[in-house]
Chimera marker file (.cmm) of the C-alpha trace (Angstrom):
<marker_set name="trace">
<marker id="1" x="0.000" y="0.000" z="0.000" r="1" g="1" b="0" radius="0.5"/>
<marker id="2" x="1.478" y="3.338" z="-1.029" r="1" g="1" b="0" radius="0.5"/>
<marker id="3" x="1.441" y="6.412" z="1.158" r="1" g="1" b="0" radius="0.5"/>
<marker id="4" x="-0.963" y="9.098" z="0.006" r="1" g="1" b="0" radius="0.5"/>
<marker id="5" x="0.001" y="12.769" z="0.334" r="1" g="1" b="0" radius="0.5"/>
<marker id="6" x="-2.539" y="13.262" z="3.134" r="1" g="1" b="0" radius="0.5"/>
<marker id="7" x="-0.889" y="10.496" z="5.138" r="1" g="1" b="0" radius="0.5"/>
<marker id="8" x="2.609" y="11.639" z="4.266" r="1" g="1" b="0" radius="0.5"/>
<marker id="9" x="2.171" y="14.827" z="6.274" r="1" g="1" b="0" radius="0.5"/>
<marker id="10" x="1.178" y="12.730" z="9.311" r="1" g="1" b="0" radius="0.5"/>
<marker id="11" x="4.458" y="10.816" z="9.462" r="1" g="1" b="0" radius="0.5"/>
<marker id="12" x="6.188" y="10.892" z="12.797" r="1" g="1" b="0" radius="0.5"/>
<marker id="13" x="9.738" y="12.227" z="12.947" r="1" g="1" b="0" radius="0.5"/>
<marker id="14" x="11.003" y="8.656" z="12.636" r="1" g="1" b="0" radius="0.5"/>
<marker id="15" x="8.998" y="8.176" z="9.419" r="1" g="1" b="0" radius="0.5"/>
<marker id="16" x="6.389" y="5.837" z="10.915" r="1" g="1" b="0" radius="0.5"/>
<marker id="17" x="2.696" y="6.364" z="10.107" r="1" g="1" b="0" radius="0.5"/>
<marker id="18" x="1.527" y="4.409" z="13.150" r="1" g="1" b="0" radius="0.5"/>
<marker id="19" x="2.964" y="2.160" z="15.805" r="1" g="1" b="0" radius="0.5"/>
<marker id="20" x="2.620" y="-1.630" z="15.687" r="1" g="1" b="0" radius="0.5"/>
<marker id="21" x="0.099" y="-1.430" z="18.530" r="1" g="1" b="0" radius="0.5"/>
<marker id="22" x="-1.960" y="1.195" z="16.683" r="1" g="1" b="0" radius="0.5"/>
<marker id="23" x="-1.917" y="-1.042" z="13.607" r="1" g="1" b="0" radius="0.5"/>
<marker id="24" x="-3.180" y="-3.998" z="15.663" r="1" g="1" b="0" radius="0.5"/>
<marker id="25" x="-5.893" y="-1.775" z="17.128" r="1" g="1" b="0" radius="0.5"/>
<marker id="26" x="-6.995" y="-0.750" z="13.628" r="1" g="1" b="0" radius="0.5"/>
<marker id="27" x="-7.112" y="-4.351" z="12.458" r="1" g="1" b="0" radius="0.5"/>
<marker id="28" x="-9.198" y="-5.469" z="15.451" r="1" g="1" b="0" radius="0.5"/>
<marker id="29" x="-11.445" y="-2.420" z="15.144" r="1" g="1" b="0" radius="0.5"/>
<marker id="30" x="-12.079" y="-3.000" z="11.428" r="1" g="1" b="0" radius="0.5"/>
<marker id="31" x="-13.309" y="-6.501" z="12.315" r="1" g="1" b="0" radius="0.5"/>
<marker id="32" x="-15.311" y="-5.772" z="15.468" r="1" g="1" b="0" radius="0.5"/>
<marker id="33" x="-16.231" y="-2.056" z="15.432" r="1" g="1" b="0" radius="0.5"/>
<marker id="34" x="-15.667" y="-2.103" z="19.224" r="1" g="1" b="0" radius="0.5"/>
<marker id="35" x="-13.155" y="0.530" z="20.322" r="1" g="1" b="0" radius="0.5"/>
<marker id="36" x="-12.556" y="-0.616" z="23.896" r="1" g="1" b="0" radius="0.5"/>
<marker id="37" x="-12.144" y="-4.327" z="23.131" r="1" g="1" b="0" radius="0.5"/>
<marker id="38" x="-9.940" y="-3.507" z="20.137" r="1" g="1" b="0" radius="0.5"/>
<marker id="39" x="-7.660" y="-1.414" z="22.346" r="1" g="1" b="0" radius="0.5"/>
<marker id="40" x="-7.426" y="-4.165" z="24.960" r="1" g="1" b="0" radius="0.5"/>
<marker id="41" x="-6.710" y="-6.849" z="22.332" r="1" g="1" b="0" radius="0.5"/>
<marker id="42" x="-4.014" y="-4.616" z="20.836" r="1" g="1" b="0" radius="0.5"/>
<marker id="43" x="-2.259" y="-4.455" z="24.200" r="1" g="1" b="0" radius="0.5"/>
<marker id="44" x="-3.518" y="-1.237" z="25.752" r="1" g="1" b="0" radius="0.5"/>
<marker id="45" x="-4.365" y="-1.141" z="29.463" r="1" g="1" b="0" radius="0.5"/>
<marker id="46" x="-7.927" y="-2.143" z="30.340" r="1" g="1" b="0" radius="0.5"/>
<marker id="47" x="-8.057" y="0.811" z="32.729" r="1" g="1" b="0" radius="0.5"/>
<marker id="48" x="-7.311" y="3.338" z="29.964" r="1" g="1" b="0" radius="0.5"/>
<marker id="49" x="-8.632" y="1.465" z="26.918" r="1" g="1" b="0" radius="0.5"/>
<marker id="50" x="-11.513" y="3.858" z="26.255" r="1" g="1" b="0" radius="0.5"/>
<marker id="51" x="-9.347" y="6.987" z="26.431" r="1" g="1" b="0" radius="0.5"/>
<marker id="52" x="-6.538" y="5.360" z="24.443" r="1" g="1" b="0" radius="0.5"/>
<marker id="53" x="-8.982" y="4.224" z="21.744" r="1" g="1" b="0" radius="0.5"/>
<marker id="54" x="-10.264" y="7.772" z="21.321" r="1" g="1" b="0" radius="0.5"/>
<marker id="55" x="-6.707" y="9.087" z="20.958" r="1" g="1" b="0" radius="0.5"/>
<marker id="56" x="-5.829" y="6.372" z="18.432" r="1" g="1" b="0" radius="0.5"/>
<marker id="57" x="-8.890" y="7.149" z="16.333" r="1" g="1" b="0" radius="0.5"/>
<marker id="58" x="-7.811" y="10.807" z="16.224" r="1" g="1" b="0" radius="0.5"/>
<marker id="59" x="-4.696" y="9.727" z="14.302" r="1" g="1" b="0" radius="0.5"/>
<marker id="60" x="-5.502" y="10.289" z="10.596" r="1" g="1" b="0" radius="0.5"/>
<marker id="61" x="-3.159" y="7.487" z="9.542" r="1" g="1" b="0" radius="0.5"/>
<marker id="62" x="-5.003" y="4.994" z="11.719" r="1" g="1" b="0" radius="0.5"/>
<marker id="63" x="-8.373" y="6.221" z="10.455" r="1" g="1" b="0" radius="0.5"/>
<marker id="64" x="-7.252" y="5.819" z="6.853" r="1" g="1" b="0" radius="0.5"/>
<marker id="65" x="-5.925" y="2.314" z="7.558" r="1" g="1" b="0" radius="0.5"/>
<marker id="66" x="-9.267" y="1.343" z="9.151" r="1" g="1" b="0" radius="0.5"/>
<marker id="67" x="-11.105" y="2.721" z="6.104" r="1" g="1" b="0" radius="0.5"/>
<marker id="68" x="-8.911" y="0.687" z="3.731" r="1" g="1" b="0" radius="0.5"/>
<marker id="69" x="-9.379" y="-2.475" z="5.805" r="1" g="1" b="0" radius="0.5"/>
<marker id="70" x="-13.144" y="-1.940" z="5.955" r="1" g="1" b="0" radius="0.5"/>
<marker id="71" x="-13.354" y="-1.550" z="2.186" r="1" g="1" b="0" radius="0.5"/>
<marker id="72" x="-11.552" y="-4.858" z="1.692" r="1" g="1" b="0" radius="0.5"/>
<marker id="73" x="-14.029" y="-6.690" z="3.921" r="1" g="1" b="0" radius="0.5"/>
<link id1="1" id2="2" r="1" g="1" b="0" radius="0.2"/>
<link id1="2" id2="3" r="1" g="1" b="0" radius="0.2"/>
<link id1="3" id2="4" r="1" g="1" b="0" radius="0.2"/>
<link id1="4" id2="5" r="1" g="1" b="0" radius="0.2"/>
<link id1="5" id2="6" r="1" g="1" b="0" radius="0.2"/>
<link id1="6" id2="7" r="1" g="1" b="0" radius="0.2"/>
<link id1="7" id2="8" r="1" g="1" b="0" radius="0.2"/>
<link id1="8" id2="9" r="1" g="1" b="0" radius="0.2"/>
<link id1="9" id2="10" r="1" g="1" b="0" radius="0.2"/>
<link id1="10" id2="11" r="1" g="1" b="0" radius="0.2"/>
<link id1="11" id2="12" r="1" g="1" b="0" radius="0.2"/>
<link id1="12" id2="13" r="1" g="1" b="0" radius="0.2"/>
<link id1="13" id2="14" r="1" g="1" b="0" radius="0.2"/>
<link id1="14" id2="15" r="1" g="1" b="0" radius="0.2"/>
<link id1="15" id2="16" r="1" g="1" b="0" radius="0.2"/>
<link id1="16" id2="17" r="1" g="1" b="0" radius="0.2"/>
<link id1="17" id2="18" r="1" g="1" b="0" radius="0.2"/>
<link id1="18" id2="19" r="1" g="1" b="0" radius="0.2"/>
<link id1="19" id2="20" r="1" g="1" b="0" radius="0.2"/>
<link id1="20" id2="21" r="1" g="1" b="0" radius="0.2"/>
<link id1="21" id2="22" r="1" g="1" b="0" radius="0.2"/>
<link id1="22" id2="23" r="1" g="1" b="0" radius="0.2"/>
<link id1="23" id2="24" r="1" g="1" b="0" radius="0.2"/>
<link id1="24" id2="25" r="1" g="1" b="0" radius="0.2"/>
<link id1="25" id2="26" r="1" g="1" b="0" radius="0.2"/>
<link id1="26" id2="27" r="1" g="1" b="0" radius="0.2"/>
<link id1="27" id2="28" r="1" g="1" b="0" radius="0.2"/>
<link id1="28" id2="29" r="1" g="1" b="0" radius="0.2"/>
<link id1="29" id2="30" r="1" g="1" b="0" radius="0.2"/>
<link id1="30" id2="31" r="1" g="1" b="0" radius="0.2"/>
<link id1="31" id2="32" r="1" g="1" b="0" radius="0.2"/>
<link id1="32" id2="33" r="1" g="1" b="0" radius="0.2"/>
<link id1="33" id2="34" r="1" g="1" b="0" radius="0.2"/>
<link id1="34" id2="35" r="1" g="1" b="0" radius="0.2"/>
<link id1="35" id2="36" r="1" g="1" b="0" radius="0.2"/>
<link id1="36" id2="37" r="1" g="1" b="0" radius="0.2"/>
<link id1="37" id2="38" r="1" g="1" b="0" radius="0.2"/>
<link id1="38" id2="39" r="1" g="1" b="0" radius="0.2"/>
<link id1="39" id2="40" r="1" g="1" b="0" radius="0.2"/>
<link id1="40" id2="41" r="1" g="1" b="0" radius="0.2"/>
<link id1="41" id2="42" r="1" g="1" b="0" radius="0.2"/>
<link id1="42" id2="43" r="1" g="1" b="0" radius="0.2"/>
<link id1="43" id2="44" r="1" g="1" b="0" radius="0.2"/>
<link id1="44" id2="45" r="1" g="1" b="0" radius="0.2"/>
<link id1="45" id2="46" r="1" g="1" b="0" radius="0.2"/>
<link id1="46" id2="47" r="1" g="1" b="0" radius="0.2"/>
<link id1="47" id2="48" r="1" g="1" b="0" radius="0.2"/>
<link id1="48" id2="49" r="1" g="1" b="0" radius="0.2"/>
<link id1="49" id2="50" r="1" g="1" b="0" radius="0.2"/>
<link id1="50" id2="51" r="1" g="1" b="0" radius="0.2"/>
<link id1="51" id2="52" r="1" g="1" b="0" radius="0.2"/>
<link id1="52" id2="53" r="1" g="1" b="0" radius="0.2"/>
<link id1="53" id2="54" r="1" g="1" b="0" radius="0.2"/>
<link id1="54" id2="55" r="1" g="1" b="0" radius="0.2"/>
<link id1="55" id2="56" r="1" g="1" b="0" radius="0.2"/>
<link id1="56" id2="57" r="1" g="1" b="0" radius="0.2"/>
<link id1="57" id2="58" r="1" g="1" b="0" radius="0.2"/>
<link id1="58" id2="59" r="1" g="1" b="0" radius="0.2"/>
<link id1="59" id2="60" r="1" g="1" b="0" radius="0.2"/>
<link id1="60" id2="61" r="1" g="1" b="0" radius="0.2"/>
<link id1="61" id2="62" r="1" g="1" b="0" radius="0.2"/>
<link id1="62" id2="63" r="1" g="1" b="0" radius="0.2"/>
<link id1="63" id2="64" r="1" g="1" b="0" radius="0.2"/>
<link id1="64" id2="65" r="1" g="1" b="0" radius="0.2"/>
<link id1="65" id2="66" r="1" g="1" b="0" radius="0.2"/>
<link id1="66" id2="67" r="1" g="1" b="0" radius="0.2"/>
<link id1="67" id2="68" r="1" g="1" b="0" radius="0.2"/>
<link id1="68" id2="69" r="1" g="1" b="0" radius="0.2"/>
<link id1="69" id2="70" r="1" g="1" b="0" radius="0.2"/>
<link id1="70" id2="71" r="1" g="1" b="0" radius="0.2"/>
<link id1="71" id2="72" r="1" g="1" b="0" radius="0.2"/>
<link id1="72" id2="73" r="1" g="1" b="0" radius="0.2"/>
</marker_set>
């Protein structure tokens, strides 16, 4: 999958669009549509899963990845 211009501007300083844990979250979320459970399955703390999920979904790169995964399904 190539990087669109919109995503390119969201690269972190180290050149990464999203962390491995954010990618796992997106993959679980695309399958289940459950933010809290997706965050927990991806390795985020149960105590902060809801807040972490909201922050992850604010990342445009993660949102785009979820959209792409959902279109494939």
